[in-house]
C-alpha positions in Angstrom: -65.6 36.8 -16.9 -65.7 40.3 -15.5 -62.5 41.5 -13.7 -62.1 44.5 -11.5 -58.6 45.8 -10.8 -57.8 48.0 -7.8 -55.4 50.6 -9.2 -53.8 51.1 -12.6 -50.2 51.4 -11.5 -47.2 49.4 -12.7 -48.4 45.9 -11.7 -52.2 46.2 -11.8 -52.1 48.4 -14.9 -49.8 46.0 -16.7 -51.8 42.8 -15.9 -55.2 44.4 -16.3 -54.2 46.1 -19.5 -53.0 42.9 -21.1 -56.2 41.1 -20.1 -58.3 44.0 -21.5 -56.4 44.0 -24.8 -56.6 40.2 -25.2 -60.4 40.0 -25.6 -60.2 36.9 -23.4 -62.7 38.3 -20.8 -66.0 40.1 -21.0 -64.8 43.2 -19.1 -61.9 44.7 -17.3 -62.3 47.8 -15.2 -59.9 49.7 -12.9 -60.7 51.5 -9.6 -58.5 54.6 -9.5 -58.2 58.1 -8.0 -59.7 61.1 -9.8 -56.4 62.2 -11.4 -55.6 58.8 -12.8 -59.2 58.4 -14.0 -58.9 61.6 -16.0 -55.7 60.4 -17.6 -57.1 57.0 -18.5 -60.3 58.6 -19.9 -58.1 60.9 -22.0 -55.3 58.7 -23.1 -56.4 55.1 -22.4 -54.1 52.7 -20.6 -50.6 53.1 -22.1 -48.0 50.4 -21.8 -44.5 50.6 -23.2 -42.7 47.3 -23.5 -39.8 46.2 -25.7 -40.5 42.7 -24.5 -44.2 42.2 -25.2 -45.1 45.1 -27.4 -46.5 48.6 -26.7 -50.2 49.1 -26.0 -52.7 51.9 -25.9 -56.0 50.5 -24.7 -59.2 52.3 -23.9 -60.4 51.1 -20.5 -63.2 51.6 -18.0 -62.0 53.6 -15.0 -64.1 53.9 -11.9 -63.8 56.0 -8.8 -64.2 54.2 -5.4 -67.7 55.6 -5.0 -68.7 54.0 -8.3 -67.9 50.4 -7.3 -70.8 48.0 -7.5 -71.2 44.2 -7.3 -71.1 41.8 -10.2 -67.4 41.0 -10.6 -66.0 37.5 -11.0 -62.5 38.4 -9.9 -61.3 41.4 -7.9 -57.5 41.8 -8.4 -55.4 44.1 -6.3 -51.7 44.7 -5.9 -51.5 47.5 -3.4 -48.7 47.8 -0.9 -49.5 45.8 2.3 -49.6 48.9 4.4 -52.6 50.1 2.3 -54.5 46.8 2.8 -57.2 48.3 5.2 -58.1 51.0 2.8 -58.1 48.6 -0.2 -60.5 46.3 1.6 -63.0 49.1 2.2 -62.6 50.3 -1.5 -63.4 46.9 -2.9 -65.9 45.7 -0.4 -68.9 47.0 -2.4 -67.7 45.0 -5.4 -67.6 41.6 -3.6 -70.7 39.4 -3.7 -71.4 35.7 -3.9 -69.8 35.3 -7.3 -66.6 37.1 -6.5 -63.1 35.8 -6.0 -60.6 38.3 -4.3 -57.1 37.8 -5.7 -54.4 39.7 -3.9 -50.8 39.7 -5.2 -49.3 41.5 -2.3 -45.9 40.8 -0.8 -45.8 38.5 2.3 -48.6 36.4 3.8 -50.1 38.4 6.6 -52.8 39.8 4.3 -54.4 36.5 3.7 -55.8 36.1 7.2 -57.0 39.7 7.1 -58.8 39.2 3.8 -60.4 35.9 4.9 -61.7 37.7 8.0 -63.2 40.4 5.8 -64.7 38.3 3.0 -64.7 34.6 4.0 -62.2 31.9 3.0 -64.4 30.8 0.1 -64.0 34.3 -1.5 -60.2 34.6 -1.2 -57.5 33.2 -3.5 -53.8 33.2 -2.9 -51.5 34.8 -5.4 -48.2 36.2 -6.3 -46.7 37.9 -9.3 -43.3 38.6 -10.8 -43.0 41.7 -12.9 -40.5 44.5 -13.3 -42.4 47.6 -14.3 -42.8 51.2 -13.2 -45.4 53.9 -13.6 -43.9 57.1 -15.1 -44.8 60.6 -14.1 -46.8 60.8 -17.4 -48.9 57.8 -16.4 -47.2 55.3 -18.7 -46.7 51.7 -17.5 -43.1 51.0 -18.5 -42.3 47.2 -18.7 -38.7 46.7 -17.8 -37.9 43.0 -18.1 -39.2 40.0 -20.1 -39.9 37.7 -17.2 -43.5 38.4 -16.2 -45.7 35.9 -14.4 -48.6 35.4 -12.1 -49.4 32.4 -9.9 -52.7 31.9 -8.1 -54.9 29.2 -6.6 -57.4 28.3 -4.0 -56.2 28.5 -0.4 -57.0 24.8 -0.1 -57.9 22.1 -2.6 -57.4 21.4 -6.3 -57.7 23.8 -9.2 -61.2 25.2 -9.2 -63.3 26.2 -12.3 -62.8 29.9 -11.5 -59.0 29.5 -11.2 -58.9 27.5 -14.4 -61.0 30.2 -16.2 -58.7 32.9 -15.0 -55.6 31.0 -16.2 -57.2 30.5 -19.6 -57.7 34.2 -19.8 -54.1 35.0 -19.0 -52.9 32.3 -21.4 -54.1 34.6 -24.2 -51.7 37.3 -23.0 -47.9 37.5 -22.8 -48.1 36.9 -19.0 -47.1 33.4 -17.9 -49.9 32.1 -15.6 -49.8 29.1 -13.3 -52.8 27.6 -11.5 -51.3 26.3 -8.3 -52.6 23.5 -6.1 -50.3 24.6 -3.3 -50.5 28.4 -3.3 -49.5 28.8 0.3 -46.3 26.9 -0.4 -45.6 29.1 -3.4 -46.2 32.2 -1.4 -43.9 31.0 1.4 -41.2 30.3 -1.3 -41.5 33.8 -2.6 -41.3 35.2 1.0 -38.1 33.3 1.6 -36.5 34.9 -1.5 -38.0 38.4 -1.0 -37.5 38.4 2.7 -33.8 37.5 2.3 -33.3 40.1 -0.3 -35.1 42.8 1.7 -33.3 41.9 5.0 -29.9 41.9 3.3 -30.2 45.1 1.3 -32.1 47.1 3.9 -29.8 46.1 6.7 -26.6 46.8 4.8 -28.0 49.7 2.7 -26.3 48.1 -0.3 -27.0 45.9 -3.3 -26.2 42.2 -3.5 -22.9 42.7 -5.4 -21.7 45.2 -2.8 -22.6 42.9 0.1 -21.0 39.9 -1.6 -17.8 41.9 -2.2 -17.4 42.8 1.4 -15.2 40.5 3.6 -17.4 37.5 4.5 -20.3 39.1 2.7 -21.1 36.2 0.4 -21.1 33.6 3.2 -23.3 36.0 5.3 -25.9 36.1 2.5 -25.9 32.3 2.3 -26.5 32.1 6.0 -29.4 34.6 5.8 -31.0 32.7 3.0 -30.6 29.4 4.8 -32.2 30.8 7.9 -35.2 32.2 5.9 -35.6 28.7 4.3 -35.5 27.1 7.7 -38.3 29.4 8.9 -40.5 28.3 6.0 -39.8 24.6 6.5 -40.6 24.9 10.2 -44.1 26.1 9.2 -44.6 23.2 6.9 -43.6 24.8 3.6 -40.1 23.8 2.7 -38.7 25.4 -0.5 -38.2 22.8 -3.1 -34.4 22.0 -3.3 -34.0 23.0 -7.0 -35.8 26.3 -6.3 -33.6 26.9 -3.2 -30.5 26.3 -5.2 -31.7 28.8 -7.8 -32.1 31.3 -5.0 -28.6 30.6 -3.7 -27.1 31.0 -7.1 -28.9 34.4 -7.4 -27.5 35.6 -4.1 -24.0 34.4 -4.8 -23.9 36.4 -8.0 -22.3 39.8 -7.9 -24.9 42.2 -9.4 -26.8 45.3 -8.5 -30.0 43.7 -7.3 -31.9 45.3 -4.4 -35.3 44.9 -2.8 -37.9 47.4 -3.7 -38.1 48.0 0.1 -34.6 49.5 -0.1 -35.5 51.7 -3.0 -38.6 52.9 -1.2 -36.5 53.6 1.9 -33.8 55.5 0.0 -36.5 57.6 -1.5 -37.9 58.5 1.9 -41.1 56.5 1.3 -43.2 54.1 3.3 -41.9 50.5 3.6 -43.5 47.1 4.3 -41.3 46.4 7.3 -44.0 44.7 9.4 -45.5 42.7 6.5 -42.2 41.1 5.3 -39.4 41.5 7.8 -41.7 41.5 10.9 -43.7 38.5 9.6 -40.5 36.5 9.1 -39.2 37.4 12.5 -42.4 36.4 14.3 -42.6 33.2 12.3 -39.0 32.4 13.4 -39.9 33.0 17.0 -43.0 30.9 16.8 -41.1 28.0 15.4 -38.1 28.3 17.6 -35.7 29.1 14.7 -32.7 31.4 15.6 -33.8 34.9 14.8 -30.8 37.2 15.3 -30.3 38.0 11.6 -34.0 38.7 11.0 -34.3 40.7 14.2 -31.4 43.0 13.2 -33.0 43.7 9.8 -36.5 44.3 11.3 -35.1 46.7 13.9 -33.1 48.6 11.3 -36.3 49.0 9.2 -38.4 50.1 12.2 -35.8 52.6 13.2 -36.0 54.1 9.7 -39.8 54.3 10.1 -39.4 56.1 13.4 -37.0 58.6 11.9 -39.3 59.1 9.0 -42.3 59.7 11.2 -40.3 62.3 13.2 -39.2 64.1 10.1 -35.5 63.4 10.7 -34.6 61.9 7.3 -31.7 63.5 5.4 -32.6 65.6 2.4 -31.8 64.0 -1.0 -28.2 64.7 -2.0 -27.1 65.7 1.5 
């Protein structure tokens, strides 16, 4: 199996690096920008992990113009707002043997990829990993729980999905071959969408929100409404999983969505792809949408201020 990874950042670098080091596949290569390629050629792919062990692995790094066909899996974990550019970058790599595996947030990208490559070429997927790419180009693994779930958009586990799972089984990454990947993606969106809506709207972490008068009950209402949206579209969150989410949101801790961290850093955010998608899904299903509308409008107002250059300077 030959695997092409778009990018060598925190997520793609960690997953691709572990596959490359495992010897479970014939080849792993990364499509990167020139500066990242120079660093990879010089230092290899460097992972620091107190949970799964450090790694310095020589890897093949390609520039976008070097991409050619012949890959079994094309894996990419870009931000959803970079999807159009990502598609054009990987398009030369996708041929009749290729499976495109995105592990982006949300669900809107699936229809875009199906339109670009055909349903038979596209897998569904999601990942859970806490990692960051340092200024020195090191992938720093921050927490032990690391998983990837993927599957065909319709039907049972296929030979290509089984083969990819077998490859991940030779790493420290927990892999699941799903027979209901759309349901799994909806379940993640319920969790992530609730976390993003709450922390972006309130500009606070979960513990701070829960400590405010009525905050804990408000979080539960928001989670319940997100779950109602998923159920209305035919993908109810399993009760045990939903209770796990509720327990997480009831806990007083410092968890925030990456969307809030991006926002506080003055960066781009996935407002349309997560908050906007949930809002439109609520409206299509006739589910009350006031909570999700407020979160989406808040995020879009931030985007307008950012575009106009009216964000406060750090520390002001």
